[in-house]
N, C-alpha and C positions, 0 to 999 in steps of 0.2 A: 287543640293544636292548630287547627285551621284558622281559628279566630286570631290566634297569636301571630301566625304567618301574615295574614291580611293586615293586621295592625302594624307589623314591622314594614310591610311594603308601603303602607300609607305614610309612615314616618320618613321614607326615602324622599318623598316629595319636598318637604321643607329643607331637607339636607341639600338636595340638588339646587333648589332656589337660592339657598344661602351661598353655595359654592359659586353659582352664576353671579350673584350680587358682588361677591368679593372680586372675582376675575374681571367683571365688567367695570367695576370701579378702578381697579388697577390699570386696565387698558385705557381708561379715560385720562388718568393723571400721569401716565407714563409719558415722558418727553418723546417727541417725534410724531410726524404726521404720516399716516399710511398713504396719503395721496402722493407724497413725494416718491414712493417706491413704484407707483403706477405710471405717473406721467413725467417724473423727474423734477428736480428742484428748479430747472430753468423753463418750465412750461408756462404758458400764458395764464392770465387770471381766468379767462373763459374756459380753458382746458381743465384747470384745477376745479372750477365750480361744476363743470360737467361730470368730472370724476367723482366729486363729492356727492353730487345728486344721484349718480348711479349706485354708489355704495351706501346711500342713505345716511351719510354723516352730517347732512344739513339739518336733520331732525333733532329735537331736544333729546338729552341723554335718557330721561325717564321713558320717553316714547319708544326709543330704540330698545331699551331693556325689556319693557312690557311686550313688545312685538317679538323679541327673541325668545323670551320665556314661553309665550303663547305658541310659537312655532315648535319649540322643543316638545312640549307636552301634548300638543294636538296633532302634529304631523311628523314628529321625530325629525324635524328640520333643524340642523345645526348651523344653518347659514351657508353662505357662498364664499369661497376663498377669494381674497383680494388678489392673490398672485396669479392663479390660473383660471379663475372664474368657474371652477368646478364645485359641485356640492361637497361640503366638508364631511358630511356623513359617509359619502361614497369613498372619499380619500382615506378616512380613518378606518372604515371597515376593511379596506384593502390591506391595511398595515396592522390592524389589531391582532390577527392570529399570530403574527411573529412575536409581538410583545407578550401575548398570553402564554405562548410556548416557552419563551425565555423565563417568564415569571414562575410558571409551574415547575419547570425543570430545576430552577435554582432552589425552590422550596423543597423539592424531593431530595436534592443533594444535601441540603442543610439538615433535613430530618434524618437521612441515612447516616450522617456523621454525628449529629448532636445526640441522638437517642443512645447509641452505644457509649459515647463519652460520658453522658450524664449518668447512666446506670453504673458504669465502671467507677466513676468518681464517688457516687453514693455508697457503693459496696466497699470501696477502699477509702472511706472517710478518714481525713487527717493524715493520710499516707503521702508519700512523695508523688504517687500517681494522681491523687486528688489535687495536690498543690500545682503540679504541672498542667493538669487539665484545666483547672479554673484560671490559672495565670494565662494560658493560651486563649481561653474564652474571653477574658477581659481584654487581651491584646487585640483580638479580631473585632471585638465590639468597638474598640476605640479608634482604630485606624480609619482614615477617610477613604471612602470607596474609590474616588477618582485617583488617589495616590496609589492604592492597591492595584487598580487597573493598569496604571502606567508602569508599575513594577512588573506586573505579569507580561505586559508587552515587551518591556526591555529584556526580560530574562528569556522568555520562551519564543518570542518572535524575532528579536534583534540579535541577541547573543547566541542562543541555541538554534534558532531557525527551524523549530520542529512544529510550530503551530502558526496558522495564518493570523495576520494582524487585523484584518477587517473582513466584513462581509459574512454571509452565512452559506457559503458554498460547501456543503458536506457537513458531516458530524464533527470533524475536527475543528471547524470554525466556531462551533458552539461552546467548546470547552472553556476558553478564557472568559467570555462574558458570564457563563453560568457559574464558573468558579468564583468570579469576582463578587457576584450577588450572593451566591449560596454560602460561601465561607464567611461573609460578613454577618449572616444570620445564625451561624452555628453557635456563637457564644451565648446569645440570649436563650436559644432553645436548650442548650446544654445546661445552663444554670437553672432554668425552670424544671427540666427533667430531674436534675440532681436534688433540688429542694423537695419536689413531689415524691421522689423515691425515698428520701430520708424520712419523710413523714409516714410513708406506707410501711416500710420495713420495720418500723417500731410498733406496728399494730399487733394485737393479740392473735389474729388469725395467721399471721406470718410465723409467729412463735409456735403456734399449734402445728402448722405444716412442717416446720423443722423438727418438732418433737416427734412427729409421726415417721420420721426417717426419710422424707422425700429428698431427692437430689437438690443441691443448692441451685443449679440452673433452673430447675422446674419451679422452685420457690420464687426465685427472682423474676423470671420472665413470665411465667404463667399466672402466678398469684400477685406478685408485686407490680410489675410493669403494667399489667392490664388495668389495674386500678390507679396507677400513677399517671396514666395518659390523660386523665380528665383535664388538669390545668394545661397540659401540652396542647390538647385539641383547641382549648380556648385561646391559646397563644398563637396558633397557626394562622388565624384570621389576621392578627396584627402583622405577622411575618409576611403574609401575602401582600398586605398594604405597603410594607417597607420594600418588598421586592419589586412592586410596581414602580415605586420611586427610584429604586436602584436600576430598573430597566431603562429609565429615561437617561441616566448617566451612562450606562453601558452602551446603549445604542448610539449615543453621541461620540463616545470614545472609539468604539469598534466599528463604526459606520454600518450599523444594522438598520435596514429600512423598516423600522417600526414606528409606533405612535410617538415615542420619545424623540427620535430624530426629526419626525414631522413637526412636532411642536417647537423644537429648537430652531429649525429653519424658519418657522412661522414667526417666532419671536424676533429673529434677526431682521425679517422683512416687514415687521409691524402688521402681520396678517392676523389680526385679533380674532376673527371668526374661527380660524383654524386652531388658535391657542385655546379659545373658550370651548370649542368642540372636543378637543383632546382631553382637557381637564374634566369636562362633564362625563365623558365616557369612562375615564379612570375612576371618577367618584362613584358612578353608578356600579361599575365593576366591583369596587371595594365594598359598597353597601350590600350587593348581592352575595359576595363572599362571606361577609359577616353574618348575613341571614342564614346561609347554608351551614356555617360553623355552629351557629346557635341551634339549628335543627338537629345536626349530628350530635351535638353535646347533649341535647334533650333526649335523644334516642339512646345514647350510650349510658347516660347517668340514670339509673332506675329511680332515684329519688325525685328528679324532675318529672319523669314520666308518670310516676304515681301522683305527683302534685297536679298535673294537668288532668289526669283521669278523675281525681277527687273533685276538682273544680267542675268538670263536665257533669259528674254524677250529682253534685249539689244543685247545679242549675236545672237539671232534668227534674229533680225532686221539687224544686220551687215552681217550675212550670206546671208540673202535675197537680201540685197543691192549689195553684191559682185557678 
C-alpha cells in the first residue's frame, strides 16, 4: 500500500507540470499586455521597459517557464502578483480555506440528497417514483450552474428577500452557493447510486437475507447500500473536482472571497502569476483528493486489500528466496 501511495504521489509531478505548461502557454498567447495594467497604456517607453524588466517579461518564454516550475517544486514559490506585488502563495492560502469549505459543504449536501434518492429509485424501479427521480436528476445535471445561481438569487434574495445575495457573513449566506454547487451534483451521484443498488439487490445474498425474514430496511441499508457504496466512493473524487470548478463560478456570482474570485480578478487584470498559482493549487488539491479516494476505496473494498496483501506476500517470498 505504501509503495502504491508513493507511486501516485510521484505521478502528481507530471500532472502539475502539464497543467503549468497549458496555463503558461495560454497566458502567452492571450491578447493583452500585463504591463498596461501596471503603468497604464499612456506610459513612456522607458517606464514600460522598466516594468517589463521588473516582472521578468523581457526573458524568453521557455526561460520564464523553467524558472517558474523550478520555483514551484523547490521553494513552493508561486510567483509574485503583478497587481499588488505580494507573493501569490500567501494570497491564495488566505483564500483557499473558504473555497475548500464551500466545496466540501456542497459535496456533503449532494451526498445527503443523492444517496436516499438513488436508493429509493432502485427499490421502486420503473415506478412513478423512479421516473420522477431520474427525470429530476437529468434536469439538474443539464442546467448551467451560472443560470441556476442567478435563479436562486432572483427568487430567494430579490423576490423573497430571505437570504443574502453576497458575502459569507453567517451561515445563511452559505446556503445559496452551497445549494448551487450541491444540487448540480445530485443528479450524477443519484444515478450512480441507483445503478449500483440495482446490481446489488439482485445478488443471491440479498435474496437469502430476505428469505431469513429480515426487515426490508435492514436488507436495503445494511446489506445492500453498504456494498453499493463502492462505485459511489469512486465517483466522489470526480464530484469534488466538479465542485471545485463550481466554486469558482459561485464565488464570482455571490462575491465570495475565495480562490475562484481571486483568479477571476487576476484574469481581468492580466495578472498571470495569480492565475497560474490558483490553477496549480486547485490541480494539486484535486490530485490529493483522488489519491485519498483511492486509498479509502482500497480500504473499503476487501478484494483490493487482499490483492495488495497478496502482492506484498509474494514480494517477501521472492526476497527471501533470493
